[in-house]
C-alpha angles and dihedrals in degrees: 000000000000116000094241093051090049091049092049090050091051092047092048088055095052105273115159109249089203098051112144117213107229096219100047101021087224125138125213088263090056090053093045089051091048092053096039090239105165095175092054092046090053093047092049093047091052090053093051105266113171131215098246127179097220100122107077088322088298126128125218087257089058091050090053092046095048090051092048095244098151094169090055093048089052090048091053090049091051094046100040106019104033097179097057125086120180092200089072089067094056096071094092116075112244119237117252126229088256090056091050093050091047092049091048092050091050091049093050091045091051093048091051091055097261094299120139104229099165094118 
């Protein structure tokens, strides 16, 4: 049986969508975020799951973010924070490592009075 079907069956029969596992301090939303399980996240949200900070003071959104699950972070934003869209923040080009090194060199050069002390 698929995880999401199992979760829906449990929820339909009274399971707590905010249950915290004593060993890990993770809720079902934490696990769904960890495994990128969009169907389970939706099912839990419909049944009243909350974005708790039980696991190492980290919410399910944090878990998704730390694991690089951008789609899951956006899903959480749509389900729990309807007015926020991460895609709006991607309009600016991100600096490259080369840009960062160049900026650092310019800063150091300026601080040293314009002298080239790289010898």
